[in-house]
KEVEX-797911 format. One line per 3 residues: for each residue x, y, z of N, C-alpha, C. Coordinates in nm, 3 decimals, m for minus. Layout:
<rs>
X/Y/Z/X/Y/Z/X/Y/Z ~ ... .
</rs>
This chain:
<rs>
0.095/m0.118/m0.006/m0.003/0.004/m0.005/0.056/0.148/0.000 ~ 0.072/0.223/m0.099/0.140/0.368/m0.125/0.081/0.443/m0.021 ~ 0.126/0.510/0.062/0.106/0.652/0.153/0.105/0.730/0.023 .
0.044/0.831/0.042/m0.026/0.983/m0.015/0.033/1.057/0.054 ~ 0.125/1.173/0.046/0.137/1.251/0.132/0.032/1.342/0.128 ~ m0.005/1.403/0.265/m0.092/1.499/0.251/m0.058/1.627/0.264 .
m0.115/1.749/0.188/m0.079/1.845/0.118/m0.220/1.913/0.198 ~ m0.177/2.084/0.201/m0.285/2.181/0.277/m0.357/2.179/0.150 ~ m0.525/2.153/0.189/m0.535/2.184/0.086/m0.585/2.330/m0.008 .
m0.534/2.416/0.042/m0.532/2.551/0.021/m0.425/2.581/m0.155 ~ m0.321/2.499/m0.073/m0.176/2.491/m0.187/m0.233/2.349/m0.254 ~ m0.147/2.394/m0.395/m0.133/2.295/m0.482/0.007/2.245/m0.459 .
0.043/2.146/m0.524/0.212/2.067/m0.516/0.319/2.162/m0.555 ~ 0.294/2.301/m0.598/0.390/2.403/m0.595/0.391/2.447/m0.546 ~ 0.284/2.499/m0.446/0.295/2.572/m0.282/0.169/2.717/m0.362 .
0.083/2.706/m0.486/0.010/2.786/m0.525/m0.125/2.748/m0.471 ~ m0.192/2.881/m0.458/m0.318/2.826/m0.421/m0.423/2.753/m0.486 ~ m0.468/2.607/m0.455/m0.526/2.551/m0.562/m0.637/2.588/m0.624 .
m0.672/2.578/m0.721/m0.756/2.641/m0.820/m0.894/2.605/m0.790 ~ m0.912/2.449/m0.716/m1.041/2.422/m0.633/m1.075/2.483/m0.508 ~ m0.983/2.512/m0.454/m0.975/2.629/m0.293/m1.006/2.704/m0.398 .
m1.007/2.777/m0.454/m1.008/2.916/m0.485/m1.139/2.950/m0.588 ~ m1.215/2.836/m0.641/m1.337/2.862/m0.693/m1.425/2.850/m0.564 ~ m1.374/2.723/m0.459/m1.489/2.706/m0.330/m1.477/2.844/m0.244 .
m1.389/2.924/m0.257/m1.397/2.987/m0.165/m1.450/3.139/m0.212 ~ m1.481/3.116/m0.372/m1.579/3.197/m0.466/m1.713/3.204/m0.474 ~ m1.747/3.045/m0.455/m1.849/3.024/m0.473/m1.914/3.075/m0.307 .
m1.867/3.019/m0.228/m1.920/3.027/m0.056/m1.910/3.193/m0.048 ~ m1.845/3.273/m0.123/m1.858/3.434/m0.113/m1.965/3.433/m0.139 ~ m2.015/3.431/m0.275/m2.171/3.454/m0.313/m2.286/3.437/m0.250 .
m2.274/3.304/m0.251/m2.386/3.234/m0.140/m2.385/3.326/m0.032 ~ m2.280/3.360/0.069/m2.252/3.438/0.155/m2.378/3.623/0.137 ~ m2.302/3.632/0.022/m2.326/3.783/m0.030/m2.556/3.765/m0.063 .
m2.548/3.656/m0.129/m2.677/3.633/m0.108/m2.757/3.639/m0.033 ~ m2.714/3.522/0.056/m2.800/3.503/0.167/m2.818/3.655/0.240 ~ m2.718/3.760/0.314/m2.723/3.884/0.384/m2.847/3.995/0.253 .
m2.807/3.976/0.174/m2.874/4.100/0.101/m2.938/4.029/m0.100 ~ m3.042/3.953/m0.049/m3.091/3.878/m0.245/m3.126/3.953/m0.312 ~ m3.049/3.975/m0.402/m3.104/4.040/m0.537/m3.069/4.184/m0.459 .
m2.996/4.239/m0.404/m2.966/4.382/m0.357/m2.932/4.455/m0.384 ~ m2.770/4.372/m0.465/m2.669/4.464/m0.562/m2.735/4.439/m0.692 ~ m2.850/4.389/m0.735/m2.840/4.399/m0.879/m2.919/4.494/m0.926 .
m2.880/4.594/m1.040/m2.947/4.695/m1.077/m3.065/4.674/m1.206 ~ m3.133/4.571/m1.177/m3.223/4.568/m1.295/m3.332/4.611/m1.267 ~ m3.459/4.640/m1.375/m3.559/4.722/m1.316/m3.644/4.576/m1.267 .
m3.648/4.491/m1.306/m3.718/4.376/m1.218/m3.694/4.401/m1.056 ~ m3.561/4.407/m1.056/m3.509/4.454/m0.900/m3.485/4.554/m0.852 ~ m3.543/4.664/m0.915/m3.521/4.809/m0.834/m3.513/4.822/m0.703 .
m3.463/4.965/m0.751/m3.423/5.002/m0.563/m3.559/5.049/m0.489 ~ m3.658/5.069/m0.580/m3.782/5.113/m0.540/m3.913/5.006/m0.478 ~ m3.887/4.923/m0.512/m3.913/4.806/m0.412/m3.866/4.769/m0.290 .
m3.989/4.742/m0.202/m4.022/4.695/m0.085/m4.118/4.636/m0.010 ~ m4.067/4.592/0.071/m4.169/4.500/0.111/m4.205/4.483/0.292 ~ m4.297/4.512/0.392/m4.267/4.518/0.484/m4.213/4.443/0.558 .
m4.168/4.457/0.675/m4.141/4.312/0.767/m4.313/4.309/0.815 ~ m4.354/4.162/0.891/m4.433/4.130/0.922/m4.438/3.967/1.026 ~ m4.489/4.010/1.121/m4.531/3.921/1.213/m4.633/3.808/1.221 .
m4.563/3.717/1.225/m4.742/3.637/1.267/m4.717/3.512/1.379 ~ m4.798/3.514/1.450/m4.831/3.484/1.597/m4.951/3.364/1.566 ~ m5.007/3.279/1.621/m5.126/3.180/1.662/m5.107/3.159/1.812 .
m5.214/3.138/1.863/m5.221/3.090/1.979/m5.368/2.999/1.964 ~ m5.383/2.922/2.071/m5.520/2.870/2.068/m5.680/2.916/2.011 ~ m5.672/3.019/2.068/m5.787/3.132/2.002/m5.797/3.208/1.926 .
m5.653/3.246/1.842/m5.654/3.342/1.758/m5.487/3.362/1.678 ~ m5.512/3.386/1.532/m5.407/3.441/1.467/m5.393/3.583/1.493 ~ m5.265/3.620/1.494/m5.246/3.815/1.509/m5.134/3.845/1.411 .
m5.155/3.894/1.333/m5.068/3.954/1.187/m5.000/4.112/1.219 ~ m4.873/4.126/1.273/m4.877/4.243/1.235/m4.757/4.267/1.143 ~ m4.785/4.414/1.109/m4.718/4.437/0.958/m4.641/4.605/0.985 .
m4.531/4.638/0.958/m4.445/4.698/0.987/m4.475/4.833/0.874 ~ m4.562/4.947/0.851/m4.602/5.041/0.729/m4.588/5.153/0.784 ~ m4.461/5.230/0.845/m4.396/5.343/0.844/m4.464/5.424/0.752 .
m4.520/5.551/0.771/m4.510/5.652/0.677/m4.618/5.626/0.573 ~ m4.747/5.507/0.602/m4.828/5.477/0.505/m4.930/5.536/0.551 ~ m5.038/5.576/0.498/m5.172/5.651/0.505/m5.243/5.523/0.542 .
m5.335/5.484/0.610/m5.425/5.411/0.659/m5.490/5.354/0.507 ~ m5.566/5.496/0.473/m5.638/5.459/0.304/m5.530/5.413/0.200 ~ m5.409/5.438/0.214/m5.321/5.351/0.072/m5.300/5.179/0.142 .
m5.380/5.155/0.236/m5.405/5.019/0.282/m5.475/4.929/0.260 ~ m5.500/4.805/0.164/m5.585/4.738/0.148/m5.530/4.579/0.202 ~ m5.637/4.498/0.277/m5.628/4.381/0.350/m5.728/4.320/0.265 .
m5.716/4.215/0.226/m5.791/4.136/0.225/m5.770/3.942/0.256 ~ m5.891/3.853/0.257/m5.848/3.747/0.248/m5.933/3.652/0.145 ~ m5.838/3.596/0.069/m5.858/3.466/m0.035/m5.832/3.348/m0.039 .
m5.982/3.222/0.035/m5.903/3.124/0.040/m5.849/3.146/0.197 ~ m5.720/3.038/0.172/m5.683/3.073/0.317/m5.535/3.179/0.318 ~ m5.578/3.255/0.267/m5.461/3.368/0.177/m5.449/3.486/0.288 .
m5.441/3.526/0.347/m5.406/3.713/0.372/m5.306/3.801/0.301 ~ m5.397/3.905/0.205/m5.333/3.959/0.103/m5.301/4.125/0.163 ~ m5.196/4.155/0.203/m5.213/4.310/0.233/m5.081/4.347/0.089 .
m5.182/4.496/0.075/m5.094/4.531/m0.009/m5.144/4.695/0.001 ~ m5.046/4.773/m0.102/m5.057/4.917/m0.049/m4.951/4.998/m0.131 ~ m4.938/5.095/m0.108/m4.853/5.226/m0.191/m4.788/5.287/m0.086 .
m4.660/5.315/m0.047/m4.623/5.407/m0.017/m4.561/5.533/m0.042 ~ m4.583/5.638/m0.046/m4.568/5.798/m0.130/m4.492/5.818/m0.076 ~ m4.333/5.838/m0.137/m4.262/5.963/m0.036/m4.254/6.114/m0.140 .
m4.220/6.211/m0.036/m4.224/6.320/m0.120/m4.119/6.423/0.009 ~ m4.067/6.383/0.064/m3.970/6.419/0.127/m3.822/6.381/0.056 ~ m3.740/6.487/0.012/m3.595/6.458/m0.076/m3.496/6.594/m0.037 .
m3.401/6.569/m0.027/m3.324/6.706/m0.053/m3.253/6.743/m0.171 ~ m3.246/6.840/m0.210/m3.211/6.867/m0.401/m3.163/7.000/m0.357 ~ m3.010/7.021/m0.349/m2.991/7.142/m0.369/m2.791/7.131/m0.355 .
m2.775/7.249/m0.455/m2.633/7.278/m0.477/m2.567/7.156/m0.569 ~ m2.622/7.096/m0.632/m2.573/6.969/m0.713/m2.584/6.833/m0.611 ~ m2.658/6.842/m0.522/m2.652/6.758/m0.422/m2.776/6.722/m0.411 .
m2.841/6.603/m0.422/m2.976/6.515/m0.406/m2.958/6.351/m0.333 ~ m3.071/6.431/m0.210/m3.060/6.265/m0.162/m3.174/6.236/m0.102 ~ m3.210/6.139/m0.150/m3.349/6.038/m0.102/m3.345/5.894/m0.078 .
m3.352/5.871/0.089/m3.283/5.713/0.071/m3.393/5.624/0.146 ~ m3.532/5.724/0.157/m3.651/5.614/0.200/m3.676/5.530/0.071 ~ m3.737/5.380/0.092/m3.795/5.342/0.008/m3.926/5.351/0.012 .
m4.008/5.372/m0.159/m4.136/5.389/m0.153/m4.182/5.264/m0.295 ~ m4.299/5.339/m0.294/m4.340/5.205/m0.406/m4.470/5.134/m0.344 ~ m4.529/5.051/m0.435/m4.621/4.966/m0.421/m4.577/4.842/m0.311 .
m4.659/4.746/m0.271/m4.607/4.630/m0.184/m4.731/4.504/m0.215 ~ m4.680/4.389/m0.180/m4.823/4.281/m0.166/m4.751/4.192/m0.103 ~ m4.806/4.141/0.003/m4.760/4.035/0.100/m4.854/3.943/0.117 .
m4.838/3.852/0.086/m4.951/3.723/0.096/m4.919/3.593/0.195 ~ m5.000/3.607/0.293/m4.985/3.522/0.366/m5.033/3.429/0.435 ~ m5.010/3.270/0.434/m5.113/3.140/0.446/m5.168/3.164/0.609 .
m5.269/3.130/0.550/m5.320/3.142/0.671/m5.376/2.984/0.723 ~ m5.396/2.944/0.904/m5.390/2.790/0.887/m5.594/2.772/0.893 ~ m5.618/2.650/0.900/m5.723/2.625/0.849/m5.801/2.686/0.964 .
m5.956/2.724/1.014/m5.981/2.726/1.124/m5.996/2.876/1.186 ~ m5.943/2.925/1.071/m5.984/3.085/1.099/m6.082/3.131/1.047 ~ m6.161/3.242/1.132/m6.270/3.325/1.112/m6.270/3.448/0.998 .
m6.261/3.415/0.885/m6.229/3.526/0.801/m6.326/3.656/0.801 ~ m6.464/3.629/0.913/m6.553/3.713/0.867/m6.532/3.781/1.019 ~ m6.454/3.741/1.114/m6.405/3.857/1.210/m6.266/3.874/1.219 .
m6.255/3.952/1.137/m6.137/4.009/1.121/m6.117/4.134/1.195 ~ m6.044/4.202/1.311/m5.997/4.277/1.339/m5.880/4.341/1.310 ~ m5.898/4.480/1.256/m5.775/4.519/1.210/m5.785/4.654/1.275 .
m5.649/4.711/1.356/m5.617/4.829/1.391/m5.465/4.874/1.332 ~ m5.465/5.011/1.334/m5.357/5.052/1.280/m5.300/5.191/1.365 ~ m5.147/5.163/1.412/m5.139/5.241/1.502/m4.982/5.265/1.515 .
m4.888/5.429/1.518/m4.810/5.412/1.490/m4.749/5.372/1.410 ~ m4.769/5.370/1.281/m4.727/5.306/1.183/m4.738/5.110/1.173 ~ m4.778/5.056/1.281/m4.795/4.923/1.256/m4.955/4.899/1.252 .
m4.988/4.776/1.157/m5.090/4.717/1.127/m5.126/4.602/1.188 ~ m5.211/4.596/1.286/m5.246/4.429/1.350/m5.408/4.418/1.358 ~ m5.349/4.293/1.287/m5.499/4.197/1.263/m5.479/4.075/1.356 .
m5.638/4.113/1.419/m5.668/3.964/1.467/m5.729/3.897/1.433 ~ m5.709/3.736/1.407/m5.842/3.694/1.368/m5.880/3.547/1.429 ~ m5.968/3.580/1.512/m6.031/3.470/1.562/m6.060/3.329/1.495 .
m5.966/3.192/1.578/m6.015/3.112/1.534/m6.153/3.047/1.532 ~ m6.230/2.955/1.472/m6.344/2.895/1.507/m6.356/2.800/1.611 ~ m6.476/2.754/1.691/m6.437/2.625/1.765/m6.410/2.532/1.729 .
m6.458/2.471/1.605/m6.425/2.355/1.551/m6.264/2.342/1.563 ~ m6.168/2.444/1.537/m6.064/2.457/1.542/m5.961/2.493/1.675 ~ m6.058/2.455/1.750/m5.994/2.488/1.898/m5.899/2.357/1.880 .
m5.805/2.365/1.962/m5.640/2.275/2.016/m5.752/2.149/2.100 ~ m5.741/2.051/2.056/m5.804/1.939/2.162/m5.671/1.854/2.188 ~ m5.659/1.821/2.312/m5.554/1.752/2.380/m5.599/1.659/2.388 .
m5.501/1.596/2.377/m5.516/1.391/2.402/m5.490/1.347/2.521 ~ m5.498/1.290/2.629/m5.460/1.216/2.687/m5.348/1.096/2.667 ~ m5.203/1.083/2.688/m5.168/0.975/2.657/m5.141/0.875/2.789 .
m5.182/0.732/2.797/m5.154/0.653/2.913/m5.063/0.578/2.917 ~ m5.019/0.562/3.039/m4.925/0.475/3.028/m4.955/0.354/3.074 ~ m4.931/0.254/3.025/m4.936/0.088/3.067/m4.843/0.018/3.127 .
</rs>
């Protein structure tokens, strides 16, 4: 049996960086940057900088489902909430009017434009009894569950 000497995987036999290691490092870097900011650096019209989506938190208890969406700076009249089947759809438009434009300097950092979020709802949500409240830039939706959807505990017996 012949033993093959171990070399550092980063280096080739000549002591230079291995092409396979360089390729793997580049692929790892690309995946890391994509996971940190997906499509963020692309300058295509499809992924334009005016696209944004509000942050949404979804919670569920035995009695209700709660959805909170951060919509700062949006007039409640510009928010549309609807339920289709088991999908909650939030849509609307954020309009930006403040910008600085003086002496060859132009600044507008806030994201604006239309948005649409679709959130799957669990079975048993009573979509006829949705309570929607908007305060301090946060939309809170409370949707009670039907009595049939209540969690039923089953006792496990030990023999």
